[in-house]
N, C-alpha and C positions, 0 to 999 in steps of 0.2 A: 388265432385269427377267426373271425366270423366266416360263416359259410353260406353261400347262396346257390340254389339250384335253378338253372334256367332250362325250362322244358318247352321247346318250340315245336310247332307242327301245324298242319292244316286243320286238324281236329274237325273233320267234315264227314261225319260227326266224331266227337270223342267216343271211342269204343272201349270195350272192357280191357283190352291189352294196354291201351294208354293209361287207364286208371290203375291197373295192377302194377305197371312199371313205375308210375309216379309214387304210389304207396310204398313200393319196395325201396325206391331211392330215399324217400323221407325216413323210412325205418333205418336204413343202413347209414346214411350220411348225417342225419339229424340236423338239417339246415336251420339257420336263423331266419332265412327268408326263402320262399319257394315261389318262383315266378312262372306261371303258365302263360304262353303267348301264342295265340293263333296268328298264322301268317296272313298277309294280304294276298299276294300272288306267289305261290311257291316257285322258285327258279328251277327246280330239278324235275318237276313233274307237272303234267296237265291234270287238273281236277275234273272229274266226271260228275255231272249233275250237281254243281256246287250250291251250297247254301250261302245266304248272305252273311257278311262278316258279323253283323249284330247278332244274328242267330247263333253263330259259332261261339261268340263271346258268352251269350246266355247259356248255351249248352255246357260250355266249360265250367262256368260258375256252379252249375248243378253237379257235373261229373266229379269235380275235384274238391267239393265243399268240405269233405271230411279230413283233408290234409291240413295239418297244423302250419300256421304261418304262411298260408297260401295267398297269392294275389293273382288274379286273372287280368292280364294287361292287354289293353287295346292299342298299344304303341305302334305295332306294325300295321294294323288295319287302318288307323288314323293317318299314318304316314303314306299309305298307299303304294302302288307300284310293286315291283318285285322285292321280296323279302330276303335280304342277304344276311346271313348269321354274323359275318364279321362286323357289319355296321351296327347291328343291334347289340352285340356283345360289347363293342366299344362304348356305346351309349350307357349300357348298364354298368360297365367298369368305371366310367366317369362319375356316375351317380353313387356307386358303392365302391370306392377305391380301396377300402380296407377289408373287403370280402374276397375269399377264395370262391371263384365261380366254377361250378361243376355243370357240365353240358352233357346230359345223357342222350344216347342214341342206340339204335339197333345195329346188329352186326352188318346188315346190308348197307347201312349208311356209312359205317366206318370203312368198309371195303372200297367205297367210292369217294372217300373224304378228299383224296388228292385232286379230284376233279371239281371240287367246290370252288367258289369264288374266293380267292385270297385265303387259302387254308392256313398259311403261316400267320396271318393276322389273327385268326381265330385263336390260335394257340398262345398268342400273347396275352389274351384276356381270360381264357378258360382252360380247365382241365377236362378232357373228354372222359366219359364213362360209358361203357358198352354193356348191353345185355345180350344174351344169346337167344336167337329165335329158332325154333324147331324147323329144320329143312332149309335153313338159309346159311349154312356153314357155321364154323365154330368161331368163338371169340379169339381163340389162339391164332387161327389163320389170319383173321382180320388185323389183329395186333401186330403180327409178324410183318404183314404188308405195310402197315402204318410205320413201323420202326425202321423199315428200309428207306423211308422217305423223310421222316420227321424225327426230331429229338424229344418231343413232348411225351408226357406221361399219359397212360390210359388206365383208368380204374375199371375193375370188373364189378358189375352190379350183381348182387346175389339174387338173381332172378332169371329163370329160363322161361321165355314166353312162347307163344304160338305164332302162327303166320296170319292170324286174323288181321284184316285191314279194314279201313273205313270204306273202301271201294266194295269189298265183299259184303259189308253191312248194307250198303245202298242197293246193290244188285239183288240181294236177298229180299230186301224190303219191297223193291219195285216189282219183283216177281210174285209177291204175295205169299212168300214162304215165311216160316217162323224165324224171328230174330231173337228169340228168348236167349238170354245170357250174353248177347253180343254187345250190349251197352248197359248203362245204369238205368234202372226203372224210371227215374225222374227225367232222364234224357229222352227215353222212349216216349214218355207222356208228352214232353215238349214237342218232339217231332210230330206226333200224331195231332196234337192240338193246333200246331202251326202249319200242318199239312206240308211238311218238308218231304223231299224225295218221293213225290207222287209219280206214279207210273204215267207214261205217255201213251200215244196210240199204238206204238209198236209193242210195248210191254202188255198193253191191254189185249191186243190181238193174240199174243202168245198165251196169255192166261185164259182167254176165252176158248182156245182151240186145242190146247194140249192137256193131257192127263198129268196128274201130280208127279208121277215118276219121271215123265218126260220133261217137266219143268225143272226138276232137280238136276236132271242130265244137262239141260240147257244152262243152268247156273254154272255147272262144272266146265262146260265148254267155254262160256264167257270168261271165267277166271283164268282158265288155262290159256286161252287165246291172248288175254292181256299180258300174261307172263312172256309168251312168245313174241308178242308185238313189241314189248320193251326190248327184247333181245335183238330183234330185227329192225327196230326203229320204224315200225309201222304205226300209222295214225290210230290213237286209242278209241276215238269216237266211232270211226268206221269199223274198227275191230269189234266193239261191243254190238253194233247194229247187225253186222254180218253173223256173228255168233248167236245173238239173240234169235234171229229169224231163220237160222239154218234148218230147223225142223218144224217151222211154222205150218207147213202143209202136210205134216205126217199123217193126220187123220182126216184130211179133206179128200173129197172125191173129184177127180179132174173132170168128170162128166158134168159136174155142176157149173163149170166155167166154159160156156159155149164156144168162145173163140180161142180157147187154149189148144195148141197143137202139140201132141205128144210125139217126140222124135221116134223114128222107126227103130225097132229092135230093143226097146228099153225094158229090162227086167222089172217085175212088179216092185221089188225092193228099192228101186232107183227112181221110180216115178215121182216120189214126193220132192226130190231135189229140183226137178224141172218145174213142177207146179209151184214150189216155194219161190223160185225165181220169178215166175209169172205173177204170183200174188204180191210179191215185194214191189214189182214195177207197176202193175196195173191196179192193184187194190190199195196198196200203202203209199204209192207215189214215189218210190225210191228210183233215182235215175243214175246213181253212181255205179259205173260199170264194174269196178272192182268188188264192191259189195255184192252186186248181182251175180258176178262170176263165183264168188265164194259160196253163196247160197246154192247156186245152180249145179255146182260140181263137188259139193262137200262129201258125197257118198262115193261117187265113181272116180273122182279125179279126172284130169285130162292133161294132154301135153300142153306145155307153155302156160301154165297157171301163174298168176301174179302171186306175190308173197302173201297177201292177205288170204287168198284162196287156199294156199298151202297151209297156212296157220290154222284155219278153221277145219280143214281136212284132218290134220294131225290132232288137233284138240278134241275133235269128235271121237277119235280112237283111244286117246290116252287120259281123258279127264278122270277125276278121282273116283267116280262111281262105276267105271269100267273095271271088270274083273275077268281076266282070261289068262291063260298060261304065260303068254309072252309080254304082257302089258308092262311089267316093271322094266324089262329089258328095253322095250321101246321108249319108255319115259326117260330112262337114262341116256339112251342114244340121242333122242331129240334135244335134250338140254345140253349135251356135250357138243354136238355138231348137228344143227337143225336140219340142214339139207340132206345129210346122210340119213338122219333119223326119219325124215319125210319119205325118202326112198324105201327104207325098211318097212315103214307103215304100208306103203303101196304093195310091197312084196308080200307082206304078211296077209293083206287082204286077198290077194290073188291066190295064195296058197290055201287060205281058209276056204274060199269058194270052190277051189278044185277038190279039196278034201271032202267037202259037203256035197259034191257033185251038183253044184248050182251054176246057173248061167252067169258067165262073166261078160259084162258089158264091154263093147269094143273100145270105148274111151278109156277104160281102166287098163286094158292091155296096151293101148297106145301110150298111155302115161308111163307105165312100167318100163317100156322100151325107151321112151324119150329120156327118162331120168336115170337110166343105168349109169350115166356119168357121175351121179352122186354116190354110187354104191362102193366106190373104191376106198 
């Protein structure tokens, strides 16, 4: 039987993990046909700073050009609306009835496969194939979960990938950090020449006012916040904006802002959070109260924080560039039980300040007492 690989995704942009996975599939399964298909509107996720469908098609043609028998299809983009795999695979099977269709995906996608639209229909038309991504669980665990619900086969792709995502590429690009190795050089040239993923006024403000090391930290806070926002079902766009601007006033002098009022008793290390909230509202024009709260209390915390504010507080403490004795323990706790992990972050902050004989802001102590209910 002839073999066809269907590789779908947003590809916004196609990044190096997409390309490496596609090449691994081509090498292992040796398909007679390899279809790359960018989605129109992905049903499972909200795309941040999206590129036009035609640009994504063009980038895919550049990214996957070295794969034998490859075709970049505009089927879903031309159809428009939400892109559901069961409908697309049905159409492909009708066009290629004598082909075995292999549908590759990451471990994270296989873990949530039962939540997809009509997953049983998908299995009528295609055989799933899974790669393992570092830090996202094992293929064995995903397959075990799959087999408890479905009878279909799952093939293992001989490739262990990383957790690089298109979102990480875009955030890195918009922050002005190096994207070397994150996508194909021809794709990078296309992005630059077509001015895709350009920074907006918020990214520009951060780049103009933060040191390089603080921008790297900001990237880590954004990406960690997005993971937590997915866990807590918090709006992604608000999450990016709050995390992006959380340290935007780190090196500003509050005395340069004549009508800024500093709350009484604020330690010097906490001033930037209040000034950051002020700048976000008065200079950058942000009026979303949850975003403003997340910026204004990301260092001290406070009683009664919204989930977005908790997310940014936690992400600021555990993002990948943070290195201190308890950080791995806190990371594990946060992703196992977010609210308990949040409380442990508050507790660790207070213990650290006490050990260093530093002033503890009253809002931090109020928050620790208020959230003791999470500590059990």
